[in-house]
C-alpha angles and dihedrals in degrees: 000000000000116000119241119254115263123229137218138018097298138166084237124188110243120207115214114248093013121102117232122208128205141155120245112228122183119236119248111284092242093055135066114271110262124209128223110249130214128181134198140162130232114200098182133015111277138173105246145173129215122199134180131172145197100054095307123149136172152129134295107214136182125212113244099177141347094299110013135080128189123215113250100178146327123263126212133180094232093058133053108223115225132179145097118307110205125208114294150081114294137198128196115201115197137188135162115267089226136032099279134150134207093004115160116222143167134225128193135179111191143173136177091213130084126235130172110288095026122107125200133196111214139178108242123265097048143137135197145158121278120203128203118194098192137006103283146154102252138184126209120181143153126240114195147086095275130097101231140158128224123213121188120197140169115270102231104043105009096244109175113251104168139345125193133174110178135008114218113299092354138087094220116100122239132194128181121174145137109263129189122230110282147069127308139172126240120198121192117198131178121246127213117347096349097100103115096105090230097095121111127201135170119241116209119198118183144153115253135210105231090233091060097047106123101145119119113227131186114226122202 
């Protein structure tokens, strides 16, 4: 289901990997030109892309303290920005590159990698990079109608960290473990008869409080 278009200057919360739509409206002629503002969080360094359209331009900024943001880079509708986003709170400030009123546009921040707090729907089997920004107790699990197995390995040499097939009374896999800061690989494979390659499941990756850790994990 397509999300409804938002309205106004914001700040609007931006969800990674989901486009957000708005309409650019010029400020009154007797007032300074205001920008549309979007905010998002990065919990671990990820390779990302930022795209805008319809003559929009703006700034990518990173929060440095409670009130101030520093400029990371400029954004322009003709170019898709790509690079590494480090941990932090970000703001994107947009305006039209020309005097233009009631112009619909779209903004998207996307990454193929996973970080705590970011979910991802995949077609099983699948594999992707998983990034941890700080040593944390983390939970990774699937949520779908497919019997699948999750295998977590180190990024550099594929050393096995954890493998899990089913959590209790469920065919979804579940992993909870303490992981150091760094990059890992997560491989999702079908179990049993689910081997058609047309099965989708949602992968949830989040930070846990040790007191709420109830997931069963299989350790090598």
